[in-house]
PAKOLTOR-899997 format. One line per field, with one value per residue: residue in three letters; chain; x, y, z of N, C-alpha, C in turn. Coordinates in pm, whole numbers. Example, Ala and Ser with C-alpha at 12.3 -4.5 7.8 and 13.67 -1.06 7.14 Angstrom:
REM PAKOLTOR-899997
r <- ALA;SER
c <- A;A
neast <- 1319;1285
nnorth <- -569;-225
nup <- 780;708
caeast <- 1230;1367
canorth <- -450;-106
caup <- 780;714
ceast <- 1320;1290
cnorth <- -330;3
cup <- 780;787
REM end
This chain:
REM PAKOLTOR-899997
r <- MET;PHE;GLU;ARG;ILE;LEU;VAL;PRO;VAL;ASP;GLY;SER;GLN;GLY;ALA;LEU;LYS;ALA;LEU;LYS;LEU;ALA;VAL;GLU;MET;GLN;LYS;THR;THR;ASP;ALA;GLU;LEU;LEU;ILE;LEU;THR;VAL;TYR;ARG;HIS;HIS;SER;LEU;ARG;GLU;LYS;SER;MET;SER;MET;VAL;ARG;ALA;SER;ASP;PRO;SER;ASN;MET;ASP;ASP;VAL;LEU;ARG;GLU;HIS;SER;ARG;GLU;ILE;ALA;GLU;HIS;ALA;LYS;GLN;TYR;ALA;LEU;GLU;HIS;GLU;SER;PRO;ARG;ALA;ARG;ALA;PHE;VAL;LYS;ALA;GLY;GLN;PRO;ALA;ARG;THR;ILE;VAL;LYS;PHE;ALA;LYS;ASP;LYS;GLU;ALA;ASP;LEU;ILE;VAL;LEU;GLY;SER;ARG;GLY;LEU;GLY;ASP;LEU;GLU;GLY;TYR;LEU;LEU;GLY;SER;VAL;SER;HIS;LYS;VAL;THR;SER;LEU;ALA;ASP;CYS;PRO;VAL;MET;VAL;VAL
c <- A;A;A;A;A;A;A;A;A;A;A;A;A;A;A;A;A;A;A;A;A;A;A;A;A;A;A;A;A;A;A;A;A;A;A;A;A;A;A;A;A;A;A;A;A;A;A;A;A;A;A;A;A;A;A;A;A;A;A;A;A;A;A;A;A;A;A;A;A;A;A;A;A;A;A;A;A;A;A;A;A;A;A;A;A;A;A;A;A;A;A;A;A;A;A;A;A;A;A;A;A;A;A;A;A;A;A;A;A;A;A;A;A;A;A;A;A;A;A;A;A;A;A;A;A;A;A;A;A;A;A;A;A;A;A;A;A;A;A;A;A;A;A;A;A
neast <- 89;174;499;695;696;598;715;713;896;928;1060;773;472;253;434;564;295;229;482;482;238;319;526;349;244;403;605;299;268;583;665;917;1019;1014;1245;1158;1298;1224;1461;1435;1609;1773;1734;1855;1698;1596;1697;1832;1607;1560;1494;1698;1984;2336;2641;2798;2681;2684;2680;2428;2266;2390;2341;2107;2063;2210;2044;1808;1885;1947;1722;1570;1728;1697;1408;1474;1563;1382;1233;1356;1391;1157;1066;1118;1322;1384;1441;1531;1669;1687;1750;1712;1669;1500;1166;905;644;656;890;825;655;776;1009;894;790;993;1126;948;738;478;255;210;234;157;181;-118;-16;245;536;547;506;531;459;284;44;-41;-78;-153;-159;151;56;-214;-86;74;-154;-347;-99;22;75;51;-176;-268;-149;-351;-239
nnorth <- -132;138;250;482;624;1006;1189;1488;1661;1835;1854;1922;1820;1778;1652;1407;1317;1250;1082;865;683;686;530;296;287;136;-67;-197;-206;-244;-25;228;496;837;1042;1369;1662;2024;2340;2699;2970;3218;3551;3877;4021;3828;3739;3914;3898;3656;3360;3133;3129;3163;3049;3117;3396;3515;3264;3152;3007;2771;2697;2661;2445;2202;2186;2093;1876;1709;1669;1472;1313;1215;1114;906;719;670;586;362;191;72;-113;-25;-75;35;368;652;960;1338;1684;1972;2343;2646;2695;2612;2483;2467;2321;2043;1944;1949;1818;1559;1522;1467;1282;1117;1048;829;905;1145;1180;1416;1624;1817;2072;2269;2372;2609;2965;3300;3384;3118;3195;3391;3371;3086;2747;2475;2230;2268;2425;2191;2042;2161;2169;1951;1633;1382;1173;1293;1312;1427;1451
nup <- 29;99;-14;72;366;502;763;900;1180;1432;1703;1824;2002;1904;1676;1812;1751;1567;1470;1595;1530;1276;1262;1364;1112;921;1014;975;730;604;492;361;595;590;774;892;936;934;893;891;765;923;985;1003;1150;1291;1417;1628;1766;1843;2103;2140;2223;2034;2128;1959;1831;1572;1397;1328;1154;1118;1428;1428;1260;1339;1572;1494;1316;1555;1634;1434;1463;1718;1685;1454;1601;1774;1657;1512;1784;1809;1630;1372;1160;900;877;809;842;758;763;607;526;488;357;549;523;223;218;297;155;-165;-71;-50;-299;-385;-263;-369;-158;-57;153;357;685;941;1237;1409;1507;1537;1622;1576;1458;1461;1213;1128;1262;1115;815;805;951;873;916;698;494;392;328;159;-68;-108;-376;-273;-17;293;625;909;1269
caeast <- 11;245;587;750;616;681;693;804;913;989;978;693;383;249;479;534;239;270;567;427;149;366;622;299;192;524;538;208;320;741;758;1064;1032;1122;1197;1176;1291;1257;1411;1427;1702;1731;1748;1958;1617;1489;1871;1792;1436;1520;1501;1778;2165;2414;2784;2838;2559;2738;2603;2271;2167;2474;2331;1928;2103;2203;1931;1693;1963;1954;1531;1627;1812;1657;1308;1476;1639;1246;1170;1442;1381;969;1099;1096;1419;1369;1377;1611;1660;1704;1730;1627;1622;1346;984;871;533;661;983;827;604;850;1088;806;809;1159;1119;820;612;324;236;263;223;236;98;-113;34;375;607;498;579;382;385;239;-91;-105;-51;-228;-51;230;-9;-298;-65;104;-231;-329;-32;83;17;12;-234;-177;-238;-328;-254
canorth <- -19;248;213;498;712;1122;1182;1584;1701;1970;1775;1937;1701;1686;1586;1328;1140;1193;943;743;651;649;434;152;243;177;-228;-316;-131;-274;171;333;629;936;1134;1498;1829;2197;2483;2801;3113;3313;3648;3922;4047;3718;3690;4003;3887;3506;3369;3112;3265;3002;3126;3254;3465;3547;3175;3129;2873;2638;2639;2599;2293;2085;2151;2039;1752;1614;1642;1397;1188;1154;1055;790;639;600;462;191;137;66;-217;32;-73;164;494;752;1134;1413;1797;2078;2452;2673;2758;2454;2340;2382;2187;1930;1908;1955;1721;1475;1449;1396;1136;984;1023;811;936;1218;1240;1513;1698;1904;2143;2183;2508;2742;3088;3457;3417;3017;3230;3531;3307;2974;2647;2427;2118;2330;2445;2095;1973;2194;2159;1799;1551;1252;1205;1399;1257;1496;1414
caup <- 6;122;56;118;415;503;890;876;1310;1468;1905;1902;2098;1713;1565;1831;1770;1409;1453;1728;1435;1117;1340;1337;1010;925;1070;897;518;548;397;460;731;613;861;764;962;835;988;848;778;1028;877;1091;1271;1362;1519;1731;1867;1926;2216;2138;2206;2047;2198;1823;1741;1438;1317;1423;1107;1185;1548;1386;1135;1472;1632;1309;1317;1687;1675;1337;1509;1785;1592;1370;1726;1875;1510;1537;1876;1799;1566;1240;1116;765;886;786;928;681;779;527;541;359;450;665;395;73;155;284;-5;-229;-33;26;-441;-488;-217;-444;-50;-57;225;402;837;1034;1369;1360;1565;1608;1767;1523;1502;1414;1072;1138;1344;1037;726;878;967;820;816;612;410;318;247;37;-191;-166;-430;-217;62;408;774;999;1365
ceast <- 94;433;743;647;643;663;828;808;1002;1008;919;585;285;262;540;456;256;406;516;334;237;462;502;209;263;573;446;230;483;688;868;1005;1111;1125;1235;1198;1390;1274;1463;1557;1662;1788;1861;1849;1603;1584;1817;1705;1486;1553;1628;1860;2222;2588;2823;2741;2558;2657;2578;2203;2239;2361;2157;1933;2140;2120;1849;1739;1885;1814;1517;1583;1764;1489;1315;1513;1502;1209;1233;1421;1237;1010;1041;1243;1441;1318;1537;1546;1718;1701;1756;1666;1493;1233;963;767;594;803;935;722;732;965;992;820;871;1162;1063;759;474;229;245;216;289;112;37;-103;174;421;599;577;490;374;308;52;-104;-104;-139;-79;37;80;-101;-248;13;-51;-312;-242;-3;5;21;-75;-170;-261;-209;-329;-308
cnorth <- 140;212;319;662;846;1162;1331;1602;1803;1938;1897;1824;1649;1597;1437;1189;1116;1022;871;674;607;527;247;120;177;2;-275;-337;-233;-124;139;419;706;1071;1263;1582;1960;2294;2586;2901;3212;3451;3716;4027;4009;3709;3774;3982;3767;3515;3240;3189;3151;3102;3200;3258;3489;3416;3078;3005;2779;2584;2608;2504;2200;2084;2083;1896;1669;1618;1566;1275;1124;1038;920;689;562;559;330;130;99;-51;-112;2;19;308;610;862;1183;1557;1870;2216;2471;2655;2636;2331;2351;2289;2064;1908;1898;1778;1593;1428;1388;1293;973;906;935;925;1097;1214;1313;1581;1829;2040;2200;2309;2621;2892;3144;3432;3280;3088;3304;3409;3165;2812;2585;2400;2149;2296;2298;2017;2006;2201;2047;1762;1438;1262;1240;1339;1346;1459;1473
cup <- 0;95;108;261;525;658;915;1077;1307;1660;1954;1945;1969;1702;1651;1812;1661;1412;1529;1587;1359;1102;1312;1231;906;911;1025;737;460;508;479;501;720;689;841;947;902;963;908;908;873;986;957;1208;1349;1430;1704;1813;1956;2086;2221;2096;2172;2104;2057;1750;1533;1303;1368;1257;1076;1325;1488;1330;1295;1546;1583;1327;1458;1706;1571;1400;1629;1794;1495;1521;1788;1775;1562;1632;1875;1688;1431;1150;979;756;854;751;829;759;635;578;399;481;498;542;271;57;210;175;-109;-234;-87;-161;-474;-405;-302;-274;-73;24;306;600;957;1129;1340;1372;1597;1711;1691;1580;1488;1326;1019;1188;1196;931;708;907;893;746;752;525;312;310;118;-102;-212;-253;-411;-88;184;532;845;1147;1442
REM end
């Protein structure tokens, strides 16, 4: 039924719920589990207002990339510990919804499973949630948990 299931994660409770469900689905379908974390480029303006304080503030993108990598690896470890051996983790930079949809298309994902609410930001409240955008842009089915 499904050959590749994409699970975008951001460290939120919603993403964890989606990951748990995707792992259970992967067990029954033997699909490959693609775990993706997306971080946004940190502009100079955002850098000045950020709650994340890096030891080297001039290199905030590196800090965000590393944090995203840790989230993706933690999710992959969860999948492996729960008998989902075909799990791979990826980190991408970009606008979350569009990056998720592009990644799904590039990797030929059959299904995207994501949380209804993530960590979000002000843009999410003004323009709509990532999950809403993904459901409207994706070519494959999207399951919102």
